[in-house]
N, C-alpha and C positions, 0 to 999 in steps of 0.2 A: 426665309422662314428659318427659325432657330430649331435646335434639337428638341426642346421641350414642346414646342408647338407642333412639330412633326409627329412626336409621340402621342400627343393628345388627339391629333387628327386621326391617327391610326386606331387608337382606342375607340373613338367615336364611330368610325366605320365598322369596327368589329361589333360594337354594341348594336348598331343598326342591322348588321347581318344576322346576329343572334335573334333579335326581335322578329325579323322576317322569317326566321327558321323555327319560330314557335317558342322561343325561350323567354322567360320573364327575368329581366334584369333586377336583381335584388340589391346590389351595392356595387359602386365603382370606387376604386382606389381605397380599399379597406386597408387600414394601417394598424399595426400593433408593434410591440417591442421586437418581434421577430422579423418583420419586414412588411411588404405591401403586396396585395393581390389587385391586379388591374380591374378585373371584372368578376363578379360573383353572380351566377345565373341559376335558374331552376328550370328543369323540364322533366316531365314524367317523374320517375323515382330518383332522379339525380340532382345533386347540388354540384354545379360545375364551377371550378376555379380556373379562370382563364388568364394565362400570361400572354400579354401582347408584346411582340417585338417588331419594331419597324426599322427597316434597313433599306438602303439604296439597292436597286436591282444590280446584280452582279457584284455585290460586296464580297470581300475576302472571306468573311465569316457569315454563314447563313443565320437567320434569326433563331432557328431551332438549336443550332450549335452554341449560341450565346446563352442558352438555358443549360448551364453546366450543373454538375452534381451539387455544388454549394448552393446555387440558386434554387434548385429543386427542393433541397432540404429546407431552406428558408420559407418557400411557398407552402410546403407541407406543414411546418410548424405554425405558420400564420393561419392556414386553413383550420387546423385543430383548435387554435385560439378562437376563431370565428364560430366554429361549430359548438364549442363549449359555452360561449357567451350567449348564443342564440338558441341553445337547446335544440339544435337541428338533428333530425333523425333520418334525413335522406342519405342515399348512397353518394359518397364523394367521388368526383372524377376530375382529373387534371388534364386540361387541354392547353395547347399552345396555338396562338394565332400569329402567323407570319404575315406581316404587311410589307409589301415591297413598293418603293417609290421610284419614279422615273420622271425626269424632266423632259418635256417635249420641246420641239424647236421654238414654239411660241412662249416658252418659259412657264407653261402650266405644269403642275405636278399631277402625274397620273398615279393612282394607287391600284394595286392588285393584292389579293388575299389568298392565302393557303391556310385552311383551318384544319388542325390536327387533333382529332379526338383521342382520348386516352394516351396522350403523349408520354406520360410517365406515371 
Protein backbone atom coordinates (compact mmCIF):
# COMPACT_ATOMS: atom_id res chain seq x y z
CA UNK A 1 0.00 0.00 0.00
CA UNK A 2 1.45 3.39 -0.96
CA UNK A 3 1.42 6.57 1.13
CA UNK A 4 -1.47 8.19 -0.79
CA UNK A 5 -3.63 5.11 -0.46
CA UNK A 6 -2.85 4.83 3.26
CA UNK A 7 -3.83 8.49 3.76
CA UNK A 8 -7.09 8.07 1.83
CA UNK A 9 -7.94 4.98 3.90
CA UNK A 10 -7.32 7.00 7.05
CA UNK A 11 -9.59 9.80 5.85
CA UNK A 12 -12.32 7.33 4.92
CA UNK A 13 -12.18 5.78 8.39
CA UNK A 14 -12.36 9.20 10.05
CA UNK A 15 -15.35 10.19 7.88
CA UNK A 16 -17.13 6.97 8.90
CA UNK A 17 -16.33 7.68 12.57
CA UNK A 18 -17.75 11.20 12.25
CA UNK A 19 -20.96 9.99 10.58
CA UNK A 20 -21.41 7.42 13.35
CA UNK A 21 -20.93 10.21 15.88
CA UNK A 22 -23.75 12.27 14.36
CA UNK A 23 -21.76 14.60 12.09
CA UNK A 24 -22.85 15.49 8.57
CA UNK A 25 -19.93 15.36 6.13
CA UNK A 26 -20.20 18.50 4.02
CA UNK A 27 -17.02 18.26 1.95
CA UNK A 28 -13.90 16.15 1.63
CA UNK A 29 -10.57 17.42 0.36
CA UNK A 30 -11.58 21.06 -0.01
CA UNK A 31 -8.84 22.92 -1.87
CA UNK A 32 -8.10 26.55 -2.51
CA UNK A 33 -4.96 28.61 -3.04
CA UNK A 34 -4.13 28.49 0.68
CA UNK A 35 -4.19 24.72 1.07
CA UNK A 36 -6.46 21.76 1.66
CA UNK A 37 -8.80 20.61 4.39
CA UNK A 38 -9.30 16.87 4.59
CA UNK A 39 -12.85 16.82 5.99
CA UNK A 40 -15.42 19.53 6.61
CA UNK A 41 -18.34 18.43 8.76
CA UNK A 42 -21.27 19.97 10.64
CA UNK A 43 -22.79 19.11 13.98
CA UNK A 44 -25.03 21.26 16.13
CA UNK A 45 -23.75 24.86 16.00
CA UNK A 46 -20.30 23.91 14.67
CA UNK A 47 -18.65 23.65 11.32
CA UNK A 48 -15.70 21.37 11.94
CA UNK A 49 -12.50 21.45 9.91
CA UNK A 50 -10.70 18.15 10.38
CA UNK A 51 -7.06 17.52 9.59
CA UNK A 52 -6.39 13.80 9.25
CA UNK A 53 -2.86 12.54 9.82
CA UNK A 54 -2.06 8.87 9.31
CA UNK A 55 1.15 7.42 10.70
CA UNK A 56 2.61 4.04 11.55
CA UNK A 57 2.19 3.12 15.18
CA UNK A 58 5.27 4.18 17.20
CA UNK A 59 6.46 6.63 14.53
CA UNK A 60 9.11 9.10 15.57
CA UNK A 61 6.70 12.03 15.14
CA UNK A 62 3.10 11.69 16.22
CA UNK A 63 0.34 12.76 13.83
CA UNK A 64 -0.55 15.72 16.09
CA UNK A 65 3.06 16.89 16.13
CA UNK A 66 3.00 16.89 12.32
CA UNK A 67 0.37 19.64 12.43
CA UNK A 68 2.85 22.44 13.11
CA UNK A 69 2.26 26.18 13.25
CA UNK A 70 2.65 26.63 9.50
CA UNK A 71 0.15 23.84 8.76
CA UNK A 72 -2.33 25.23 11.29
CA UNK A 73 -2.16 28.68 9.68
CA UNK A 74 -2.79 27.22 6.21
CA UNK A 75 -5.79 25.29 7.54
CA UNK A 76 -7.19 28.45 9.14
CA UNK A 77 -6.81 30.45 5.90
CA UNK A 78 -8.40 27.63 3.92
CA UNK A 79 -11.29 27.45 6.41
CA UNK A 80 -11.83 31.21 6.12
CA UNK A 81 -11.90 30.87 2.33
CA UNK A 82 -14.51 28.10 2.57
CA UNK A 83 -16.68 30.04 5.03
CA UNK A 84 -16.65 33.17 2.89
CA UNK A 85 -17.47 31.27 -0.31
CA UNK A 86 -20.34 29.33 1.30
CA UNK A 87 -21.64 32.17 3.49
CA UNK A 88 -21.41 29.87 6.51
CA UNK A 89 -22.52 31.32 9.87
CA UNK A 90 -21.72 28.32 12.08
CA UNK A 91 -19.04 28.45 14.76
CA UNK A 92 -15.76 27.07 13.36
CA UNK A 93 -13.83 24.38 15.20
CA UNK A 94 -10.52 22.79 14.27
CA UNK A 95 -10.01 19.11 15.06
CA UNK A 96 -7.20 16.68 14.35
CA UNK A 97 -7.74 12.98 13.73
CA UNK A 98 -4.71 10.82 14.44
CA UNK A 99 -4.89 7.54 12.55
CA UNK A 100 -2.35 4.89 13.47
CA UNK A 101 -1.53 1.89 11.30
CA UNK A 102 0.04 -1.37 12.34
CA UNK A 103 0.78 -4.40 10.21
CA UNK A 104 -0.22 -7.72 11.75
CA UNK A 105 1.63 -11.00 11.36
CA UNK A 106 -0.73 -12.01 8.54
CA UNK A 107 0.22 -8.76 6.69
CA UNK A 108 -3.16 -7.09 7.26
CA UNK A 109 -3.16 -3.41 8.18
CA UNK A 110 -4.91 -2.54 11.44
CA UNK A 111 -6.11 1.01 12.03
CA UNK A 112 -6.71 2.84 15.30
CA UNK A 113 -8.02 6.37 15.77
CA UNK A 114 -7.46 9.16 18.27
CA UNK A 115 -9.84 12.06 17.63
CA UNK A 116 -8.86 15.43 19.15
CA UNK A 117 -11.59 18.08 19.35
CA UNK A 118 -10.54 21.74 19.50
CA UNK A 119 -6.97 20.74 18.64
CA UNK A 120 -6.08 24.37 17.89
